[in-house]
N, C-alpha and C positions, 0 to 999 in steps of 0.2 A: 208852557207848550211843548206838545211832544215835536223832537226832530227828527223824520223821515230820512231812515238812511238805509244804503243794501249791504250786506253781507255775503259772499259766495263763501262755503265751505269748501276748501280744495280735495279734502278728504274725503268727503261725500260725494261731490260731482263724479256723475258716470257719462258724461258727454251723451246725453238722450236727445240731446235739442227740444225738450219738452218746453222749456220757459223762452226759448223761440217762436215757438210754432203758436202757443198761445199768446204771446204778445200779438203775433200777425194777425191771429185771428179774432182777437178782441176788438182792436182798433182798425182792421181792415187797412194795413199799413200798406201803400202803395209798392208796386213791383220796383225792385231794386233798391228799396229802405228798408236798412237792419236795426231798429231802435235796440236791440240786444241782440248778441250775439257770443259764441262761445270760443276761447282762446285756448289752445293747447300747449304747455311749455315741456320740452323736452320730449318732444313727440317720437313715440317707438323706441323709449332708451329706460333704463330701472329710473324710477321715480317720477314718471311720467304725472302731470296732472294737468286737471280743466279747470277753468274758472268762467263763469257766467259774466258778462262785461256788459255794461249801456252806462248813460250817466249817471254819476255817483252823486249829483247834487250837491256839490262840494260849498264848504262855508263860506269861503273866498273864491268862487268861480271865476277861473280865467276868461270864460266867454265871455261875461259879463262885463267883463275889465277891455276888453278890446271893442266890441260890438259897437260901431261908427253911430248907429240909430239908435241905441238905448234900447231894443226890443225885448232883454231878457229882463226878468223879476224873479224876485223869492216871494214865497208865500208865509203866512204864520209857524207852518210847519216845517219851513226850512227846504221845501219845493223849488227849484230852478226851472220856470217855466218861460215862455217867450210869446211873443206876441206875433203870428203869424202876416197881419196887416203891416207893420211897420218894416219888418224883414225886408232885405234887399238884395237878397242871395252873393254877399260880398264873400261869403268862405273864410273871414277872418276869424269866426270863431272855431272852424274843423280845425286849423291850424294849432288854435292856443289848446286846444282840450286835450288832454295827457292820455284819455281813453278812447277818442276817436268815437266820440258818442253825437255830435250833430252830422246827418245826414241830409243829403240832396237828391231830389228824384232825377235829374238829369246831369251829366257830365256836360261841361263847357266852361267856357268864360266867364269874366264877370257879370251879371245880370241874367244869363242864361240857364244858370243851372236849376231857378227856381225857387221856391222859398224853403227854409230849413226845416228840416223834422228831426226830431229826438224823443227819446223816451221821458214822457212826463210823469212817472210814477203813477201811473193812473189817476192823475190828478185834475185834465182835461187842459184849460186855456184861459183867456179872460172873458171870455163869450159866457154867459147865464149856465148855472149848473144843468148839466143832462137835459141840454136844446138840441136839436137837429144840426143846428149850425156850429155848435163846439162839437160835435163827433166827428161832422164833416172834417173839419182842422184838425183837431188833435185827438180824436178818439174818444172812447167813453171813459167818465168820469166815476169811477170806483170809489176812489175816498169821498166824493157826497153823498155815497149812497152807504158809508161805514163797513166797505170792503179795503183789503189790502190790493197792492198788484197783482193782476193776473199769473205773473210769470212766478213770482215765489207762491202764490198758492196750488200753481199746475207742478210745482217740483215734487218728484216723487220720490226723492231721496232727502228732501228739505234742506240740501245743501244750499241753495238760494233762500236768504232771510231778508225780510222788508218790513218795517214799520220803525217804532219808536226806537233812534239808536241805542238809548242806555239800556232796552230789553233786548234788544237782538247781540248788543257786545255781551252780555249777563250770560245768555244760552251759549255765544259762542267760547266764552271762557269757560264756562262749566264744561262744555265737548273737549277743548284743549285740555283740560285739567284730567280728566276720564281718560283719555287715550296717552296720558305726558306728553303732549307734542303741544308745540305753541310757535314761538316767532318762526323758526323754520321752515314754516307752510308757508308764510309770506315772502319770508326775507331774500336777501341778496344770493345764498347759498342754495337756496331753492329754486331762482330765475338763472342763475349762472353757475352752476355747481364746478364745471370745470374752469372756469376762469377764477372764480373766488379761491379755488384751491392752488393754482399757480402765483396767483398772487400772494395769498398766506407763505408759499414755500419761500417766494421772493423776498418777503419783509424777513422771515428768518435767517436767509442765508446775508 
């Protein structure tokens, strides 16, 4: 069984926000909720890169571990989904997620922020596939139609890849080998270039 994953190739992302727009349009996401967003590193400096971020559907998802009502579950394809009927809007998942994936339609204290919403990898929810109820709560179920997530399909430069983890990893490895770049695109030196150089000099001294 394929394990569904996302990979964003920072060397190809042009910060067009096409993935963000595609997600909102496909699922009619409510105002104030962003299932996918763009993050820019070293903005305005040499080496600036942008990546598209959403729920990464972790193998050992921290949101699942902290949810007091166990509203999260994982599909056979490894997609992390949640049941809005069980969600109490406590916000624990929001604080546990390193990617900021869980979103809430309203700001406020416990129980007042509404039901949590997040990227579903276009896999819907616990309701019957492709029903009106499922669409209203979770958006369109593209996986049941044999399609990939809308964000990845709409990416004009194919920076955002989605699908079988082994397949997209091999695509990224081939790209990295072709341009002779690899770990530095994602590593510490990319995200904290100046700090990494300072730390390296301190170690040498």
